[in-house]
Structures are given as C-alpha cells and as structure tokens.
C-alpha positions as CSV (number, residue, x, y, z in Angstrom):
1,M,-0.3,0.3,-0.1
2,A,0.8,3.5,-0.7
3,R,2.7,5.6,2.0
4,N,0.2,8.2,1.3
5,K,-3.4,7.3,1.4
6,Q,-6.0,8.6,-0.3
7,T,-8.5,10.1,1.8
8,S,-11.3,7.9,0.3
9,R,-9.0,5.0,0.9
10,K,-8.7,6.0,4.7
11,K,-12.0,6.4,5.2
12,R,-12.9,3.1,3.9
13,L,-10.5,1.4,5.8
14,A,-11.3,3.2,9.2
15,K,-15.3,2.2,9.1
16,A,-13.6,-1.3,8.3
17,G,-11.8,-1.0,11.8
18,T,-14.8,0.0,13.8
19,Q,-16.9,-2.4,12.4
20,T,-15.0,-5.5,14.2
21,R,-15.1,-4.1,17.8
22,W,-17.0,-5.8,20.4
23,A,-21.3,-4.5,20.3
24,P,-21.5,-2.7,23.8
25,F,-21.8,-4.5,26.7
26,W,-25.5,-2.9,28.0
27,T,-27.0,-5.0,24.6
28,V,-26.6,-8.4,26.3
29,P,-29.1,-7.9,29.2
30,K,-31.1,-5.8,26.9
31,C,-31.1,-8.9,24.1
32,Y,-31.6,-11.7,26.5
33,G,-32.2,-10.6,30.2
34,T,-29.8,-10.0,33.4
35,G,-29.4,-13.4,34.0
36,R,-27.8,-14.5,31.1
37,A,-24.0,-14.0,30.6
38,V,-23.1,-14.0,26.9
39,H,-20.1,-12.3,25.6
40,P,-20.4,-9.5,23.5
41,G,-18.6,-10.4,20.6
42,R,-21.9,-12.4,19.8
43,H,-23.9,-9.1,18.9
44,T,-21.1,-7.7,16.3
45,H,-22.5,-8.7,13.1
46,V,-19.1,-8.2,10.9
47,K,-16.2,-10.6,12.3
48,R,-13.5,-9.8,10.3
49,N,-9.6,-9.6,11.4
50,W,-6.6,-7.9,9.7
51,R,-4.6,-11.5,9.1
52,R,-7.6,-13.8,8.0
53,I,-10.3,-12.0,5.8
54,K,-9.2,-8.9,3.6
55,T,-11.0,-5.7,2.7
56,Q,-11.9,-4.4,-0.6
57,A,-10.1,-1.1,-0.2
C-alpha cells in the first residue's frame, strides 16, 4: 500500500476497523435479560481480522 493514502481509502479502512469491535456491554441484558451471561462479541455482525479476511479497500 502506498505511504500516502487517499482520503476515500482512509475512510473505508476506518469504517472497516470500527466494524470489528465488540458490541456495547449493555446490549447483552437488553437482548437476553439480566440473568444470562453472553459475550458481547456475539452481537457484532461483521467479524473480520486483518490477518484472515481482507477488505476490498
């Protein structure tokens, strides 16, 4: 990749970086109730890692 990135490419990469985060912790009791312990990563729709799956940026 080039040393100086285009603005459009940087925006696409920034969005892809935020999509891989876990969901907020408060979504677990909202979905399942207070008695269930579930990892917040299960609520993240886009599961991507920089080594495994590449983006089309």
